Structure formats: structure tokens, C-alpha cells
N, C-alpha and C positions, 0 to 999 in steps of 0.2 A: 431298252429300258431295263433297269436293274431293280429287282425287288428284294427287300430285306425281310427275312422271316425270323421271328424269334420264338423260341419255344420255352415255356416255363413249366417246370415239373414241380408239383407240390406233393409233399408226403402228407397223407392223411391218416388219422387214427380214430377209431371208434371205440367207445366203451359204454357199457350199460350204466345208467345213472338211476338211482332210486329217488323218486320225488316224494317228499313228505309234505303233508298239509301243515301250514304254519301253525305252531302252537300244539300240534298233535303229538301225543306220546305213543300212539299205536303204530305198529309196523303196517305197511301196505299189505293187502291180502295176498299178493304174490311173493312176499318175502317171508322166509322162515327164519326164526331166531334159533341159534345154536343153544341147546339146553345147558351146555357147560363150556366155559372158556378156560383154556390152560395157559398160565403165565409162568415164566421162569425168571427169578431174580438171581442172576449169576453171582454178583458180589456177596449176597447173603446165603447163596446156595439153598434157595428155598423155592419149592414148587407150589403154586396156588391154583386151586380149582375153584372157579367162580360159577356158582349155580344160578342160572337165569330162570330156572323153573324147578319145582320140587320133583326130584327124581332120585332113585336109588341105583347106584352103579357099583359093579365089581371093579375095583381099581388095582391094577397091577403095574408097578414101576420096577424096571430093571435097569441096571447100570453095569459098569465094568466089573463089579464084584458079584454079579448075579442079581437075583430078585431082592429088592430093597423093601418093597411094600406090596402086600397082597391081602386086601380086605374089602368088605362091603362098606360103602359110604352112603348114608342116607342124607342127602343134602336138601335143605329147604330152599325155596326161592329166595334170591338175593342174599345168599350166604356165601362165605368164602372159607375153604378148608386149606390150611397151609401145611405142607409136609417138608420137614427139614432134611436136606440131602447132604449136609456137611459130614465129612468123614467117609463118604461113599466113594471117593476117588475121582480122579480126572478121567474124562472119557465121554463116550456116547451113552445117552439114556433114552429109554423108550417108555411111553405111558400108554396104557391100554385101558379104556373104559368100556364096560359092557353093561347095558341096562337090562332090566327084566324081560324085555321083548326080544333081546338078542342083538339090538343095534350096537354097533361098535364105533368108537371114536378113538383115534390113535394120534400120537405126536412123538416126534424125536427131537432131541436137542443135545448140545455138547456143553459140558462144564469143565473149565480149566481149573488148575490148582492155584493160579495166580491170585495172590491176596491184594486187594485194592486198598 
């Protein structure tokens, strides 16, 4: 008697999913919102800091030509601060945000000189 055995291997992937109550605008208790989102618009060479809560931060932006911006920004909740980077050159940029409690947020990005 001959037996045929087949083996099926399935790849599985797991990820955390945050479940929101329908119609709710509040984040679940175990989810923390970032105080500031950092966005870069490469074609316009503009950096946007989107404040999700009222916070004051020391903002340091450096690029291929050195420090471009170094100042305190007092952002109110739901406001956006735009910083023009045109003329600062092609290359790598670093953003460092430090709040009054010493918490640090940083980001890096690349801007090319290509005009769209």
C-alpha cells in the first residue's frame, strides 16, 4: 500500500492593530500621540513641523552647509510651522527637536537639487 503525503507550508505575519471605537476621535489609552510630526516637501524644499499639542521646542536644522536654523519654536496645538530650505543645497539634512523637559525627537532626510 502506498501513501501519499502532502505538506503545505504557509507563511504567516503578525502585526499590532489599533482598534478605534466607531465615531470616536480619542486615541485608545495605550496609544500615545506624537507631539510633533515632521514633513518634508522636496519639490518646494520646505520642512513642516505639525504641532499635535501645545509645546515649546528648541529646533535645530542642519544640512550640507551647516546649521540652517537654530531657534525656539512655541507651537500651539493644531498649528503648522513651515521652514523654507531652498538655497541650502543638495544633501542630507538633520532635524533635532528638544522640549523643555529634555525629550528629543530627531529626523533625517535627503533633498536633491532636481527641479520638478
